Each structure stands twice: as C-alpha cells, then as structure tokens.
C-alpha positions as CSV (number, residue, x, y, z in Angstrom):
1,M,84.3,131.1,96.3
2,G,83.9,127.4,96.1
3,G,81.6,125.0,97.9
4,P,81.2,121.4,98.8
5,I,82.0,120.2,95.3
6,A,85.3,122.2,95.3
7,N,86.3,120.7,98.6
8,L,85.4,117.2,97.4
9,L,87.6,117.7,94.3
10,I,90.5,119.0,96.4
11,G,90.2,116.0,98.8
12,L,90.1,113.5,95.9
13,G,93.1,115.2,94.3
14,I,95.1,114.9,97.6
15,L,94.0,111.3,98.0
16,L,95.2,110.5,94.5
17,V,98.5,112.1,95.1
18,V,99.0,110.1,98.3
19,V,98.0,106.8,96.7
20,G,100.4,107.6,93.8
21,L,103.3,108.3,96.1
22,I,102.6,105.1,98.0
23,A,102.5,103.1,94.8
24,K,105.7,104.7,93.6
25,T,107.6,103.6,96.7
26,G,106.5,100.0,96.1
27,L,104.4,99.7,99.3
28,L,101.5,98.4,97.1
29,G,103.6,95.6,95.5
30,W,101.4,93.0,97.2
31,F,98.3,94.4,95.4
32,G,97.3,92.3,92.4
33,H,99.1,89.2,93.8
34,L,96.6,88.2,96.4
35,P,95.1,84.7,96.9
36,G,92.1,84.5,94.6
37,D,93.7,86.5,91.8
38,I,93.9,84.2,88.8
39,Q,97.0,84.3,86.7
40,I,97.7,81.9,83.8
41,K,101.0,82.0,81.9
42,R,101.6,79.9,78.8
43,E,104.3,80.1,76.1
44,N,102.5,82.7,74.0
45,F,99.6,83.6,76.2
46,Q,99.1,85.4,79.5
47,F,95.8,85.8,81.3
48,Y,95.2,87.8,84.5
49,L,92.0,88.2,86.4
50,P,92.4,90.1,89.7
51,I,89.2,89.0,91.5
52,T,90.3,89.4,95.1
53,S,92.1,92.7,94.4
54,M,89.0,94.2,92.7
55,I,86.8,93.1,95.6
56,L,89.1,95.0,98.0
57,V,89.0,98.1,95.7
58,S,85.2,97.9,95.6
59,L,85.0,97.6,99.4
60,A,87.3,100.5,99.9
61,L,85.5,102.8,97.4
62,S,82.1,101.9,99.0
63,A,83.4,102.8,102.4
64,L,84.9,106.0,101.1
65,L,81.7,107.0,99.3
66,A,79.6,106.2,102.4
67,L,81.9,108.4,104.5
68,I,81.7,111.2,102.0
69,R,77.9,111.0,102.0
70,R,77.8,111.3,105.8
71,L,80.1,114.3,105.7
72,F,78.4,116.3,103.0
C-alpha cells in the first residue's frame, strides 16, 4: 500500500514536527527580526512587514521543492 504521495506526506509531516520542536525550543527566535524586516510601533498602532524573513522562507521552500522534484 502507499506510493510516492504517501511517502511525500510522511516526509512533510516529519519535517513539520521537527520545525515545530525547533520553534518551541526558541532556536528560531531570530526569525522575524532580521535586517530588512519593517516594524513600526506607535501609541495605538503597530505595523510589521517581514520582507527579509519571507524572502528566506521563499528560498528555502523553492530549494525543498526542487529537491523533491529531483527525488520523485
């Protein structure tokens, strides 16, 4: 039973658990506070635009998907 889709879903599940555990320990505390992330705080207003962080997420996901395409 199963196939490549089942293996992909299991791999993604394991990856999500690992990232969740890393985030829970606080090792990703730097993420979202990189140079290039815009944060404006006023008295009754807060604006946050994580430009650099989202570029890193995009690069990581692109690399991961390219790796998955080569493997399957």
